[in-house]
C-alpha positions, -999 to 999 in steps of 0.1 A, spaced: -36 260 -160 -41 222 -154 -9 222 -133 -20 252 -112 -54 235 -106 -36 203 -95 -14 222 -71 -44 240 -56 -60 207 -50 -89 211 -74 -105 176 -72 -123 178 -106 -91 188 -123 -71 161 -105 -97 135 -115 -96 147 -151 -58 145 -152 -58 110 -136 -84 97 -160 -65 111 -190 -31 98 -178 -44 63 -170 -61 62 -204 -28 72 -221 -10 44 -202 -35 18 -211 -35 28 -248 3 27 -248 4 -7 -231 -22 -20 -257 2 -11 -285 -17 20 -298 16 40 -297 33 13 -317 43 -22 -307 79 -10 -300 65 13 -273 45 -13 -253 75 -22 -231 83 15 -222 47 21 -212 48 -10 -189 81 2 -174 65 37 -168 35 21 -150 59 -2 -130 80 28 -121 50 47 -108 37 19 -87 68 2 -74 97 20 -58 129 2 -48 156 21 -31 192 10 -24 191 33 6 160 18 23 158 -21 22 120 -21 17 98 -23 -14 73 5 -18 42 0 -39 14 25 -47 -20 8 -51 -49 30 -63 -83 13 -65 -120 17 -60 -140 2 -31 -178 5 -32 -177 35 -56 -151 52 -34 -116 61 -45 -89 45 -24 -52 54 -25 -30 30 -7 7 23 -3 24 -9 8 58 -12 24 72 -48 22 103 -62 37 116 -86 10 144 -97 34 122 -106 64 139 -140 65 129 -175 56 92 -180 49 83 -148 68 63 -121 51 62 -87 67 44 -56 54 28 -22 62 -3 -12 43 -16 23 45 -48 33 28 -72 62 27 -109 55 18 -126 86 5 -151 100 31 -141 73 57 -106 81 66 -71 67 69 -62 32 79 -29 15 87 -23 -23 88 10 -39 99 11 -76 92 36 -104 98 29 -139 85 52 -169 92 41 -205 88 5 -194 82 4 -177 116 -6 -140 116 3 -111 138 -16 -80 128 -23 -45 140 -50 -24 124 -53 13 130 -87 27 120 -103 62 119 -118 73 152 -153 70 138 -150 33 134 -138 25 170 -174 17 181 -172 -12 155 -138 -25 169 -152 -59 179 -169 -65 146 -137 -55 127 -117 -79 147 -142 -107 141 -143 -100 103 -105 -99 100 -102 -131 120 -127 -147 97 -109 -136 66 -76 -150 77 -92 -183 89 -111 -187 56 -77 -185 39 -61 -212 61 -43 -190 85 -41 -189 123 -43 -156 143 -15 -153 168 -22 -117 176 -48 -93 162 -56 -59 176 -76 -29 163 -68 5 177 -77 41 169 -53 57 143 -34 86 158 -9 97 132 12 75 110 35 49 124 72 54 115 87 28 93 114 22 119 87 13 144 71 -13 121 104 -26 107 129 -22 136 154 -45 117 160 -18 91 180 2 117 203 -29 120 206 -32 82 214 6 79 250 -1 88 254 -25 59 255 -19 22 225 -31 2 239 -45 -31 207 -59 -46 202 -52 -83 
């Protein structure tokens, strides 16, 4: 019955399942299933949140959290082979009752290039969002090379954000 409710999208059943599952994980990681089971529970949690593929040279993380009493589900795609001291990632998140966001960021030598796609209802706050994002980066010692906020119209394809993965596609990824 619980599985049927989850498949139908019953939010209260989904919430109940998520709460019970996270409680079970926390109890297991705290050793309540026996000390020898702590590591398997950590591995289970890691497997749920971090997905590495030998077919796609990107790390994929799921990051559920709460923001101002709203549930947020997010995922992050990271290029661990961006090169040198360059960090490149795509963050997608959905804030309950606000909408979906997408942020593509590239940081090299403390210089940031960022594009933020926001729900249409927030476009009238575009200037304020840009100002706040610039302030956040500057307060953390980074310089803005490029920052734009645009209306989100669908999801960006990974190949658009990480065009270099098409070049890597012809090679074999032998990371372990």
